[in-house]
LOGU-686789 format. One record per residue (C-alpha): residue number from 1; chain; x negated, y negated, z negated. Coordinates in steps of 0.1 Angstrom, whole numbers, plus 5000, padded with zeros to 4 digits. Layout:
N
nr = NUM kette = A X = X Y = Y Z = Z
...
//
This chain:
296
nr = 1 kette = A X = 2850 Y = 3778 Z = 5948
nr = 2 kette = A X = 2847 Y = 3742 Z = 5942
nr = 3 kette = A X = 2825 Y = 3727 Z = 5967
nr = 4 kette = A X = 2792 Y = 3700 Z = 5954
nr = 5 kette = A X = 2780 Y = 3671 Z = 5974
nr = 6 kette = A X = 2744 Y = 3668 Z = 5969
nr = 7 kette = A X = 2731 Y = 3637 Z = 5986
nr = 8 kette = A X = 2694 Y = 3642 Z = 5989
nr = 9 kette = A X = 2674 Y = 3609 Z = 5991
nr = 10 kette = A X = 2666 Y = 3599 Z = 6024
nr = 11 kette = A X = 2633 Y = 3599 Z = 6037
nr = 12 kette = A X = 2612 Y = 3566 Z = 6040
nr = 13 kette = A X = 2605 Y = 3553 Z = 6081
nr = 14 kette = A X = 2563 Y = 3554 Z = 6090
nr = 15 kette = A X = 2573 Y = 3519 Z = 6096
nr = 16 kette = A X = 2574 Y = 3512 Z = 6063
nr = 17 kette = A X = 2545 Y = 3526 Z = 6051
nr = 18 kette = A X = 2526 Y = 3504 Z = 6076
nr = 19 kette = A X = 2542 Y = 3469 Z = 6069
nr = 20 kette = A X = 2535 Y = 3478 Z = 6031
nr = 21 kette = A X = 2499 Y = 3481 Z = 6038
nr = 22 kette = A X = 2499 Y = 3449 Z = 6060
nr = 23 kette = A X = 2507 Y = 3433 Z = 6026
nr = 24 kette = A X = 2483 Y = 3451 Z = 6004
nr = 25 kette = A X = 2456 Y = 3444 Z = 6032
nr = 26 kette = A X = 2469 Y = 3408 Z = 6027
nr = 27 kette = A X = 2459 Y = 3402 Z = 5992
nr = 28 kette = A X = 2428 Y = 3425 Z = 6002
nr = 29 kette = A X = 2415 Y = 3399 Z = 6023
nr = 30 kette = A X = 2425 Y = 3372 Z = 5996
nr = 31 kette = A X = 2408 Y = 3388 Z = 5969
nr = 32 kette = A X = 2375 Y = 3391 Z = 5990
nr = 33 kette = A X = 2372 Y = 3359 Z = 6004
nr = 34 kette = A X = 2377 Y = 3346 Z = 5968
nr = 35 kette = A X = 2347 Y = 3367 Z = 5957
nr = 36 kette = A X = 2326 Y = 3357 Z = 5988
nr = 37 kette = A X = 2332 Y = 3322 Z = 5975
nr = 38 kette = A X = 2323 Y = 3330 Z = 5946
nr = 39 kette = A X = 2294 Y = 3348 Z = 5954
nr = 40 kette = A X = 2285 Y = 3321 Z = 5976
nr = 41 kette = A X = 2285 Y = 3301 Z = 5951
nr = 42 kette = A X = 2263 Y = 3323 Z = 5930
nr = 43 kette = A X = 2240 Y = 3322 Z = 5956
nr = 44 kette = A X = 2237 Y = 3287 Z = 5962
nr = 45 kette = A X = 2233 Y = 3280 Z = 5929
nr = 46 kette = A X = 2205 Y = 3307 Z = 5928
nr = 47 kette = A X = 2185 Y = 3294 Z = 5963
nr = 48 kette = A X = 2184 Y = 3258 Z = 5943
nr = 49 kette = A X = 2166 Y = 3280 Z = 5914
nr = 50 kette = A X = 2189 Y = 3268 Z = 5889
nr = 51 kette = A X = 2218 Y = 3286 Z = 5874
nr = 52 kette = A X = 2248 Y = 3272 Z = 5852
nr = 53 kette = A X = 2236 Y = 3262 Z = 5813
nr = 54 kette = A X = 2197 Y = 3260 Z = 5829
nr = 55 kette = A X = 2180 Y = 3229 Z = 5827
nr = 56 kette = A X = 2154 Y = 3216 Z = 5855
nr = 57 kette = A X = 2126 Y = 3224 Z = 5831
nr = 58 kette = A X = 2138 Y = 3264 Z = 5825
nr = 59 kette = A X = 2126 Y = 3277 Z = 5862
nr = 60 kette = A X = 2091 Y = 3274 Z = 5862
nr = 61 kette = A X = 2081 Y = 3311 Z = 5862
nr = 62 kette = A X = 2086 Y = 3339 Z = 5889
nr = 63 kette = A X = 2126 Y = 3336 Z = 5895
nr = 64 kette = A X = 2115 Y = 3297 Z = 5911
nr = 65 kette = A X = 2089 Y = 3317 Z = 5936
nr = 66 kette = A X = 2116 Y = 3344 Z = 5946
nr = 67 kette = A X = 2140 Y = 3320 Z = 5955
nr = 68 kette = A X = 2118 Y = 3295 Z = 5977
nr = 69 kette = A X = 2109 Y = 3326 Z = 5995
nr = 70 kette = A X = 2142 Y = 3337 Z = 6005
nr = 71 kette = A X = 2151 Y = 3304 Z = 6016
nr = 72 kette = A X = 2159 Y = 3299 Z = 6055
nr = 73 kette = A X = 2137 Y = 3266 Z = 6072
nr = 74 kette = A X = 2141 Y = 3262 Z = 6104
nr = 75 kette = A X = 2102 Y = 3244 Z = 6113
nr = 76 kette = A X = 2103 Y = 3226 Z = 6146
nr = 77 kette = A X = 2069 Y = 3205 Z = 6159
nr = 78 kette = A X = 2051 Y = 3184 Z = 6186
nr = 79 kette = A X = 2014 Y = 3178 Z = 6192
nr = 80 kette = A X = 1996 Y = 3155 Z = 6220
nr = 81 kette = A X = 1965 Y = 3163 Z = 6221
nr = 82 kette = A X = 1935 Y = 3147 Z = 6252
nr = 83 kette = A X = 1913 Y = 3174 Z = 6262
nr = 84 kette = A X = 1885 Y = 3173 Z = 6288
nr = 85 kette = A X = 1900 Y = 3203 Z = 6308
nr = 86 kette = A X = 1933 Y = 3206 Z = 6307
nr = 87 kette = A X = 1935 Y = 3244 Z = 6325
nr = 88 kette = A X = 1908 Y = 3251 Z = 6292
nr = 89 kette = A X = 1928 Y = 3240 Z = 6268
nr = 90 kette = A X = 1958 Y = 3257 Z = 6282
nr = 91 kette = A X = 1941 Y = 3290 Z = 6285
nr = 92 kette = A X = 1932 Y = 3285 Z = 6243
nr = 93 kette = A X = 1965 Y = 3277 Z = 6233
nr = 94 kette = A X = 1978 Y = 3308 Z = 6249
nr = 95 kette = A X = 1951 Y = 3328 Z = 6233
nr = 96 kette = A X = 1962 Y = 3308 Z = 6201
nr = 97 kette = A X = 2001 Y = 3320 Z = 6202
nr = 98 kette = A X = 1990 Y = 3355 Z = 6204
nr = 99 kette = A X = 1966 Y = 3359 Z = 6178
nr = 100 kette = A X = 1986 Y = 3341 Z = 6157
nr = 101 kette = A X = 2015 Y = 3372 Z = 6168
nr = 102 kette = A X = 2037 Y = 3348 Z = 6187
nr = 103 kette = A X = 2041 Y = 3339 Z = 6222
nr = 104 kette = A X = 2048 Y = 3309 Z = 6250
nr = 105 kette = A X = 2083 Y = 3305 Z = 6252
nr = 106 kette = A X = 2077 Y = 3282 Z = 6282
nr = 107 kette = A X = 2053 Y = 3262 Z = 6300
nr = 108 kette = A X = 2053 Y = 3236 Z = 6327
nr = 109 kette = A X = 2017 Y = 3220 Z = 6340
nr = 110 kette = A X = 2007 Y = 3204 Z = 6376
nr = 111 kette = A X = 1975 Y = 3205 Z = 6392
nr = 112 kette = A X = 1946 Y = 3204 Z = 6373
nr = 113 kette = A X = 1943 Y = 3170 Z = 6368
nr = 114 kette = A X = 1977 Y = 3166 Z = 6350
nr = 115 kette = A X = 1998 Y = 3172 Z = 6322
nr = 116 kette = A X = 2008 Y = 3209 Z = 6309
nr = 117 kette = A X = 2035 Y = 3210 Z = 6279
nr = 118 kette = A X = 2035 Y = 3248 Z = 6258
nr = 119 kette = A X = 2064 Y = 3258 Z = 6240
nr = 120 kette = A X = 2052 Y = 3282 Z = 6218
nr = 121 kette = A X = 2072 Y = 3303 Z = 6191
nr = 122 kette = A X = 2056 Y = 3319 Z = 6158
nr = 123 kette = A X = 2060 Y = 3333 Z = 6125
nr = 124 kette = A X = 2068 Y = 3304 Z = 6103
nr = 125 kette = A X = 2043 Y = 3313 Z = 6078
nr = 126 kette = A X = 2017 Y = 3302 Z = 6105
nr = 127 kette = A X = 2029 Y = 3276 Z = 6111
nr = 128 kette = A X = 2007 Y = 3256 Z = 6095
nr = 129 kette = A X = 1974 Y = 3276 Z = 6109
nr = 130 kette = A X = 1985 Y = 3269 Z = 6140
nr = 131 kette = A X = 1983 Y = 3233 Z = 6135
nr = 132 kette = A X = 1949 Y = 3236 Z = 6123
nr = 133 kette = A X = 1937 Y = 3254 Z = 6149
nr = 134 kette = A X = 1950 Y = 3230 Z = 6173
nr = 135 kette = A X = 1929 Y = 3202 Z = 6160
nr = 136 kette = A X = 1900 Y = 3223 Z = 6164
nr = 137 kette = A X = 1902 Y = 3221 Z = 6200
nr = 138 kette = A X = 1879 Y = 3200 Z = 6220
nr = 139 kette = A X = 1903 Y = 3164 Z = 6223
nr = 140 kette = A X = 1915 Y = 3145 Z = 6205
nr = 141 kette = A X = 1952 Y = 3143 Z = 6187
nr = 142 kette = A X = 1973 Y = 3116 Z = 6202
nr = 143 kette = A X = 2006 Y = 3123 Z = 6180
nr = 144 kette = A X = 2020 Y = 3147 Z = 6162
nr = 145 kette = A X = 2054 Y = 3149 Z = 6144
nr = 146 kette = A X = 2068 Y = 3180 Z = 6122
nr = 147 kette = A X = 2102 Y = 3186 Z = 6108
nr = 148 kette = A X = 2118 Y = 3213 Z = 6087
nr = 149 kette = A X = 2156 Y = 3218 Z = 6083
nr = 150 kette = A X = 2169 Y = 3245 Z = 6055
nr = 151 kette = A X = 2192 Y = 3264 Z = 6061
nr = 152 kette = A X = 2198 Y = 3287 Z = 6035
nr = 153 kette = A X = 2236 Y = 3277 Z = 6031
nr = 154 kette = A X = 2243 Y = 3282 Z = 6062
nr = 155 kette = A X = 2236 Y = 3319 Z = 6065
nr = 156 kette = A X = 2243 Y = 3328 Z = 6029
nr = 157 kette = A X = 2282 Y = 3314 Z = 6042
nr = 158 kette = A X = 2280 Y = 3333 Z = 6075
nr = 159 kette = A X = 2267 Y = 3368 Z = 6060
nr = 160 kette = A X = 2297 Y = 3362 Z = 6030
nr = 161 kette = A X = 2322 Y = 3360 Z = 6061
nr = 162 kette = A X = 2304 Y = 3386 Z = 6077
nr = 163 kette = A X = 2310 Y = 3412 Z = 6053
nr = 164 kette = A X = 2349 Y = 3396 Z = 6048
nr = 165 kette = A X = 2359 Y = 3404 Z = 6082
nr = 166 kette = A X = 2337 Y = 3438 Z = 6084
nr = 167 kette = A X = 2358 Y = 3447 Z = 6051
nr = 168 kette = A X = 2392 Y = 3440 Z = 6070
nr = 169 kette = A X = 2382 Y = 3460 Z = 6098
nr = 170 kette = A X = 2381 Y = 3490 Z = 6082
nr = 171 kette = A X = 2417 Y = 3485 Z = 6068
nr = 172 kette = A X = 2429 Y = 3474 Z = 6105
nr = 173 kette = A X = 2413 Y = 3506 Z = 6118
nr = 174 kette = A X = 2429 Y = 3526 Z = 6092
nr = 175 kette = A X = 2467 Y = 3511 Z = 6093
nr = 176 kette = A X = 2465 Y = 3520 Z = 6131
nr = 177 kette = A X = 2455 Y = 3550 Z = 6128
nr = 178 kette = A X = 2487 Y = 3557 Z = 6103
nr = 179 kette = A X = 2511 Y = 3535 Z = 6127
nr = 180 kette = A X = 2537 Y = 3556 Z = 6147
nr = 181 kette = A X = 2556 Y = 3531 Z = 6169
nr = 182 kette = A X = 2541 Y = 3508 Z = 6194
nr = 183 kette = A X = 2555 Y = 3478 Z = 6182
nr = 184 kette = A X = 2533 Y = 3485 Z = 6150
nr = 185 kette = A X = 2505 Y = 3499 Z = 6171
nr = 186 kette = A X = 2505 Y = 3471 Z = 6192
nr = 187 kette = A X = 2510 Y = 3443 Z = 6160
nr = 188 kette = A X = 2478 Y = 3462 Z = 6143
nr = 189 kette = A X = 2459 Y = 3463 Z = 6176
nr = 190 kette = A X = 2460 Y = 3426 Z = 6180
nr = 191 kette = A X = 2448 Y = 3418 Z = 6141
nr = 192 kette = A X = 2419 Y = 3438 Z = 6146
nr = 193 kette = A X = 2411 Y = 3428 Z = 6178
nr = 194 kette = A X = 2409 Y = 3391 Z = 6168
nr = 195 kette = A X = 2386 Y = 3403 Z = 6135
nr = 196 kette = A X = 2366 Y = 3422 Z = 6159
nr = 197 kette = A X = 2359 Y = 3390 Z = 6181
nr = 198 kette = A X = 2351 Y = 3368 Z = 6144
nr = 199 kette = A X = 2325 Y = 3393 Z = 6132
nr = 200 kette = A X = 2310 Y = 3392 Z = 6173
nr = 201 kette = A X = 2309 Y = 3354 Z = 6171
nr = 202 kette = A X = 2291 Y = 3351 Z = 6133
nr = 203 kette = A X = 2268 Y = 3380 Z = 6140
nr = 204 kette = A X = 2254 Y = 3357 Z = 6169
nr = 205 kette = A X = 2252 Y = 3322 Z = 6148
nr = 206 kette = A X = 2236 Y = 3345 Z = 6115
nr = 207 kette = A X = 2209 Y = 3358 Z = 6147
nr = 208 kette = A X = 2201 Y = 3328 Z = 6164
nr = 209 kette = A X = 2199 Y = 3308 Z = 6124
nr = 210 kette = A X = 2175 Y = 3342 Z = 6113
nr = 211 kette = A X = 2156 Y = 3341 Z = 6148
nr = 212 kette = A X = 2150 Y = 3301 Z = 6144
nr = 213 kette = A X = 2139 Y = 3304 Z = 6108
nr = 214 kette = A X = 2120 Y = 3337 Z = 6113
nr = 215 kette = A X = 2098 Y = 3320 Z = 6145
nr = 216 kette = A X = 2089 Y = 3286 Z = 6144
nr = 217 kette = A X = 2087 Y = 3260 Z = 6176
nr = 218 kette = A X = 2057 Y = 3243 Z = 6187
nr = 219 kette = A X = 2056 Y = 3221 Z = 6214
nr = 220 kette = A X = 2020 Y = 3210 Z = 6229
nr = 221 kette = A X = 2009 Y = 3185 Z = 6251
nr = 222 kette = A X = 1975 Y = 3190 Z = 6269
nr = 223 kette = A X = 1966 Y = 3152 Z = 6283
nr = 224 kette = A X = 1935 Y = 3150 Z = 6304
nr = 225 kette = A X = 1910 Y = 3126 Z = 6290
nr = 226 kette = A X = 1903 Y = 3095 Z = 6313
nr = 227 kette = A X = 1868 Y = 3109 Z = 6329
nr = 228 kette = A X = 1889 Y = 3137 Z = 6344
nr = 229 kette = A X = 1921 Y = 3113 Z = 6355
nr = 230 kette = A X = 1896 Y = 3090 Z = 6374
nr = 231 kette = A X = 1878 Y = 3124 Z = 6387
nr = 232 kette = A X = 1909 Y = 3139 Z = 6397
nr = 233 kette = A X = 1925 Y = 3106 Z = 6414
nr = 234 kette = A X = 1892 Y = 3101 Z = 6435
nr = 235 kette = A X = 1890 Y = 3119 Z = 6470
nr = 236 kette = A X = 1865 Y = 3109 Z = 6491
nr = 237 kette = A X = 1887 Y = 3133 Z = 6522
nr = 238 kette = A X = 1916 Y = 3109 Z = 6517
nr = 239 kette = A X = 1898 Y = 3079 Z = 6516
nr = 240 kette = A X = 1883 Y = 3086 Z = 6552
nr = 241 kette = A X = 1917 Y = 3095 Z = 6564
nr = 242 kette = A X = 1932 Y = 3058 Z = 6553
nr = 243 kette = A X = 1900 Y = 3046 Z = 6570
nr = 244 kette = A X = 1908 Y = 3064 Z = 6600
nr = 245 kette = A X = 1941 Y = 3055 Z = 6598
nr = 246 kette = A X = 1937 Y = 3021 Z = 6594
nr = 247 kette = A X = 1911 Y = 3018 Z = 6626
nr = 248 kette = A X = 1937 Y = 3034 Z = 6647
nr = 249 kette = A X = 1964 Y = 3007 Z = 6633
nr = 250 kette = A X = 1938 Y = 2983 Z = 6644
nr = 251 kette = A X = 1936 Y = 2999 Z = 6678
nr = 252 kette = A X = 1975 Y = 3002 Z = 6681
nr = 253 kette = A X = 1977 Y = 2963 Z = 6672
nr = 254 kette = A X = 1958 Y = 2958 Z = 6700
nr = 255 kette = A X = 1972 Y = 2977 Z = 6723
nr = 256 kette = A X = 2005 Y = 2964 Z = 6719
nr = 257 kette = A X = 1991 Y = 2930 Z = 6719
nr = 258 kette = A X = 1974 Y = 2934 Z = 6756
nr = 259 kette = A X = 2006 Y = 2952 Z = 6766
nr = 260 kette = A X = 2030 Y = 2921 Z = 6758
nr = 261 kette = A X = 2003 Y = 2896 Z = 6775
nr = 262 kette = A X = 2003 Y = 2914 Z = 6804
nr = 263 kette = A X = 2038 Y = 2925 Z = 6806
nr = 264 kette = A X = 2060 Y = 2893 Z = 6792
nr = 265 kette = A X = 2033 Y = 2867 Z = 6789
nr = 266 kette = A X = 2018 Y = 2865 Z = 6820
nr = 267 kette = A X = 2048 Y = 2867 Z = 6845
nr = 268 kette = A X = 2062 Y = 2841 Z = 6823
nr = 269 kette = A X = 2031 Y = 2814 Z = 6829
nr = 270 kette = A X = 2038 Y = 2824 Z = 6865
nr = 271 kette = A X = 2073 Y = 2815 Z = 6865
nr = 272 kette = A X = 2068 Y = 2786 Z = 6848
nr = 273 kette = A X = 2044 Y = 2772 Z = 6871
nr = 274 kette = A X = 2064 Y = 2782 Z = 6904
nr = 275 kette = A X = 2091 Y = 2763 Z = 6886
nr = 276 kette = A X = 2068 Y = 2732 Z = 6881
nr = 277 kette = A X = 2052 Y = 2732 Z = 6917
nr = 278 kette = A X = 2088 Y = 2732 Z = 6934
nr = 279 kette = A X = 2101 Y = 2707 Z = 6909
nr = 280 kette = A X = 2070 Y = 2683 Z = 6922
nr = 281 kette = A X = 2077 Y = 2689 Z = 6961
nr = 282 kette = A X = 2113 Y = 2685 Z = 6957
nr = 283 kette = A X = 2118 Y = 2654 Z = 6936
nr = 284 kette = A X = 2096 Y = 2623 Z = 6948
nr = 285 kette = A X = 2088 Y = 2604 Z = 6918
nr = 286 kette = A X = 2084 Y = 2634 Z = 6896
nr = 287 kette = A X = 2047 Y = 2636 Z = 6914
nr = 288 kette = A X = 2040 Y = 2597 Z = 6904
nr = 289 kette = A X = 2056 Y = 2596 Z = 6866
nr = 290 kette = A X = 2036 Y = 2631 Z = 6863
nr = 291 kette = A X = 2006 Y = 2611 Z = 6875
nr = 292 kette = A X = 2010 Y = 2580 Z = 6857
nr = 293 kette = A X = 2019 Y = 2546 Z = 6868
nr = 294 kette = A X = 1992 Y = 2529 Z = 6891
nr = 295 kette = A X = 1974 Y = 2499 Z = 6876
nr = 296 kette = A X = 1980 Y = 2463 Z = 6887
//
């Protein structure tokens, strides 16, 4: 019987599936990035309250209010208040932070007659209420400054990049499950680790921005009044101690002077007297010179 040479097609290697999957994933990531850019652009236009083709005066309705409510704004401020009692004012400010649904992020204070600084973290929508309540404290506002920073665009951009990276992570995990060869597994795992690191970094940035936007920061500086500062600076006990120290110092000065006279001055005078007497006795003409020439 004639022999028939039947050739069957070779079965593709699993490595080609991995390479093909990487190529498809690359195209998918590029498509997702482009879609994220278009979505980011659309969100920015919506956040500004004006879509393409609209005129500036056409969004005077509910869409305008919704876009403003969705914006992410970081509010910070600082206020200095002169109060009669720093201790009572500190307690009132701490209670105020709790009443507004916030907390005291940090504080620094000295003794009763020194200034105190408190950092309040309060909900952003209660920022104005906090300032109004601080104006009602028993004291005088010395200085006040507030700042606002719109980070809506940054938040939208981070969210779009995060979604793209999360989609890439899913694809890489699928490829990792299909890989057979060691070099393919290592290659996909390296890319997966890189994507996971970027996701964690973006999530941290997004959490920080949203946290700053949700909770406003307000630094409150409490300064003691002039009467309290003057009363706090007067210390009778310290005055008595200083007076006694001055008296003791004066007595020590007199005692030191007497010691120097007794030990140094008097012996020096005795030595000089002895030397003068000897000179008068030993030099014949010196006594006459000292007494002066006789009158004619």
